[in-house]
C-alpha positions in Angstrom: 6.4 21.9 19.7 3.7 19.7 20.3 3.6 16.5 18.3 0.4 17.6 16.8 1.4 20.9 15.5 2.3 19.7 12.3 -1.3 18.6 11.5 -3.3 21.3 13.0 -4.1 23.3 9.9 -5.9 20.1 8.5 -9.5 20.3 8.9 -11.5 18.0 11.3 -8.4 15.7 12.0 -9.1 13.1 14.6 -6.6 11.3 16.5 -6.8 8.2 14.3 -5.9 10.3 11.4 -2.9 11.8 12.7 -1.7 8.2 13.5 -2.3 7.2 10.1 -0.5 10.5 8.9 2.6 9.6 11.1 2.6 6.0 9.7 2.7 7.3 6.1 5.5 9.6 7.1 7.4 6.9 8.6 7.1 4.9 5.5 9.0 7.8 3.5 6.2 10.1 2.2 6.4 13.9 3.3 4.1 15.6 5.5 2.1 17.2 2.5 2.2 14.1 0.4 0.8 12.1 3.5 -1.9 14.6 4.1 -3.0 14.8 0.4 -3.0 10.9 0.1 -5.0 10.4 3.3 -7.6 12.9 2.0 -7.7 11.2 -1.3 -8.3 7.9 0.6 -11.1 9.5 2.7 -12.9 11.6 0.1 -12.3 9.6 -3.2 -11.5 11.2 -6.5 -10.8 14.9 -6.3 -9.4 17.9 -7.7 -6.6 20.3 -6.5 -9.4 23.0 -5.7 -11.0 20.6 -3.2 -7.8 19.3 -1.8 -6.8 22.8 -1.1 -10.1 23.4 0.8 -9.7 20.2 2.8 -6.2 20.8 3.7 -5.6 24.5 3.6 -2.6 23.9 1.6 -1.5 26.2 -1.3 -2.4 24.8 -4.7 1.2 25.1 -6.0 2.3 22.7 -3.1 -0.8 20.4 -3.8 0.2 20.1 -7.5 3.9 19.6 -6.7 3.1 16.7 -4.1 0.6 15.0 -6.3 2.9 14.8 -9.1 5.7 13.2 -6.7 3.0 11.0 -5.5 2.0 9.7 -8.9 5.7 9.1 -9.4 5.9 7.1 -6.6 2.7 5.2 -7.3 0.3 6.5 -4.5 -2.2 8.4 -6.9 -3.7 8.2 -10.3 -4.3 11.1 -12.5 -7.4 11.5 -14.7 -6.9 13.7 -17.8 -9.5 16.3 -18.0 -10.6 19.9 -16.9 -9.8 20.1 -14.0 -7.4 17.6 -13.5 -8.7 15.0 -10.9 -6.6 12.6 -8.8 -7.7 9.3 -6.9 -5.7 7.5 -4.4 -4.2 4.0 -5.3 -5.3 1.0 -3.1 -3.1 0.9 -0.2 -2.5 -2.9 -0.6 -0.7 -2.1 -3.9 1.5 1.0 -3.2 2.2 0.6 0.5 3.2 -2.9 0.2 5.5 -1.8 -2.6 7.0 0.8 -0.1 7.3 -2.0 2.6 9.0 -4.4 0.0 11.6 -1.6 -0.8 12.2 -0.9 3.0 12.7 -4.9 3.3 15.1 -4.9 0.4 17.1 -1.9 2.3 17.1 -3.8 5.4 18.7 -6.9 3.6 21.1 -4.9 2.1 22.0 -3.3 5.5 22.4 -6.6 6.8 24.9 -7.5 4.1 26.8 -4.6 5.1 26.9 -5.4 8.7 28.1 -9.0 8.0 30.9 -7.5 5.8 31.9 -5.3 8.6 31.7 -8.3 11.0 33.9 -10.4 8.7 36.3 -7.8 8.5 36.5 -7.2 12.1 36.7 -10.8 12.8 39.4 -11.3 10.3 41.4 -8.5 12.2 40.8 -10.0 15.4 42.1 -13.4 14.2 45.3 -11.9 13.0 46.1 -10.8 16.6 49.2 -12.6 17.8 48.5 -15.3 20.1 50.7 -13.7 22.9 48.7 -10.4 22.5 47.0 -10.8 26.2 44.5 -8.4 27.2 42.7 -7.4 30.4 39.3 -5.5 29.3 36.7 -3.9 31.2 33.1 -4.0 29.8 30.3 -1.7 31.3 26.6 -1.2 30.8 23.9 -4.1 30.9 23.2 -4.5 27.3 26.8 -4.5 26.4 27.7 -7.0 29.3 24.9 -9.4 28.2 26.0 -9.3 24.5 29.4 -10.3 25.5 28.4 -13.0 27.6 26.1 -14.4 24.8 29.1 -14.2 22.5 31.2 -16.1 24.9 28.8 -19.0 24.9 28.4 -18.9 21.1 32.2 -19.1 20.9 32.7 -21.8 23.5 34.0 -25.1 21.9 34.8 -27.6 24.8 34.3 -26.3 28.4 32.6 -23.7 30.4 33.4 -23.4 34.2 30.9 -20.8 36.0 30.8 -19.6 39.5 27.9 -17.5 40.4 25.4 -16.4 43.0 21.8 -17.4 42.3 20.2 -13.9 41.6 23.0 -12.9 39.2 23.0 -16.6 37.7 19.2 -16.2 37.1 19.3 -13.0 35.3 22.1 -13.9 32.9 20.6 -17.4 32.1 17.2 -16.0 31.2 18.9 -13.7 28.8 21.5 -16.3 27.4 19.4 -19.2 27.5 19.1 -19.8 23.8 22.8 -19.4 23.5 23.6 -21.8 26.2 21.5 -24.6 24.6 23.2 -24.2 21.2 26.6 -24.6 23.0 25.3 -27.9 24.9 24.1 -29.2 21.5 27.7 -28.7 20.0 29.0 -30.8 22.9 30.2 -27.9 25.2 30.5 -29.5 28.8 29.3 -27.0 31.4 30.2 -27.1 35.3 28.2 -24.5 37.3 28.8 -23.6 41.1 25.8 -21.8 42.4 25.5 -20.0 45.7 21.8 -20.5 47.2 20.6 -17.6 49.5 19.0 -20.0 52.1 20.3 -23.3 53.5 17.0 -25.1 53.2 16.4 -24.1 49.6 17.0 -26.9 46.9 18.1 -26.5 43.5 14.7 -27.6 41.8 13.0 -24.7 43.9 15.6 -22.2 43.1 15.4 -22.5 39.2 12.4 -21.4 37.1 10.9 -24.5 35.2 12.5 -23.2 31.7 16.0 -22.9 33.2 15.8 -26.0 35.2 14.7 -28.1 31.8 17.5 -26.5 30.0 20.2 -27.2 32.3 18.9 -31.0 32.7 21.2 -32.4 30.2 24.2 -34.8 30.1 26.6 -31.8 29.2 25.8 -29.8 32.3 26.8 -30.4 36.1 25.5 -28.0 38.8 26.9 -28.1 42.3 25.6 -25.9 45.2 26.8 -24.1 48.2 24.9 -21.9 50.8 25.3 -18.1 50.9 26.9 -15.2 48.8 30.0 -16.1 46.6 32.9 -13.6 46.7 33.5 -14.3 43.3 31.5 -14.2 40.1 33.3 -15.9 37.2 33.3 -17.9 34.0 36.0 -19.8 32.2 35.6 -20.8 28.5 37.7 -23.3 26.9 40.4 -22.6 29.4 41.5 -19.6 27.3 39.1 -16.8 28.5 38.1 -15.8 31.9 35.5 -13.1 33.0 35.0 -11.8 36.5 32.4 -9.4 37.9 34.2 -6.1 39.3 31.5 -5.9 42.1 30.0 -9.4 42.7 27.6 -8.4 45.3 26.1 -5.7 43.0 23.5 -5.6 40.0 24.8 -6.3 36.6 24.0 -2.6 35.8 26.6 -1.6 38.6 29.1 -4.2 38.1 31.5 -4.0 35.1 32.7 -7.1 33.6 36.4 -8.0 33.6 37.4 -10.0 30.6 41.0 -11.5 30.2 42.9 -14.0 28.2 46.1 -13.7 30.3 47.4 -17.2 30.9 48.1 -16.4 34.6 44.7 -15.1 35.3 43.0 -17.7 33.4 45.0 -20.4 35.1 44.3 -18.7 38.6 40.7 -19.0 37.5 40.8 -22.5 36.7 42.8 -23.7 39.7 40.2 -21.6 42.0 37.2 -23.4 40.4 38.9 -26.9 40.6 39.2 -26.4 44.3 35.8 -25.2 44.9 34.4 -28.0 42.7 36.1 -30.6 44.7 35.3 -29.4 47.9 31.5 -29.6 47.2 
């Protein structure tokens, strides 16, 4: 069904009126309530007979919807014969609806926090020798996990990455990285540059270059594609790109806290760091 089908029976309905109707319905009004409220806004005080003429809606449906709108605070009713109705100023009734939605969102946020606290508590109860190897897929999920790793880092982060992949992740996680640096987390980064004549200052956009110009970050470079993209956090958790030569959407992230693999990543990083 065409998106405008719901409004075809309303006379002289322009595209802008259709958008206003959609807005009212997004705020929680029914289709009939939205049509009536908009007509009262446009035409002023009216009775059910005129509203039926303007909207082609049955009078029984109009009376029921007007009663509901009055309860919601969208219309005022003038006692008389016939009964007349007028629209309440949008700055009053719509603001009240928006405020209710804000309150609902705040309550949802509290519920999310409760779920998160319960999840974190459960995770914290895992045994220290509960070692895992986890595969994370999907661009948004991978970036979300990387942000979480930076947010949880307490002391050190060692990164090996090829420039294009590093830039993509750095842009997405820049605020997380900055906060970690402010906490005193020490970063060591090895970057593979595509071309030998390319300098680090030429390779990094100004916002990333400025963010990484601090006493807590050291960067070394090498030339050519690196066969490993990895990051080790606090010597406790390591992540690898499954296909380091592919875009992040095509390369799942392998995450592990197994001491053998973390130790292997640390040793490999130290050897590469010392060689540069």
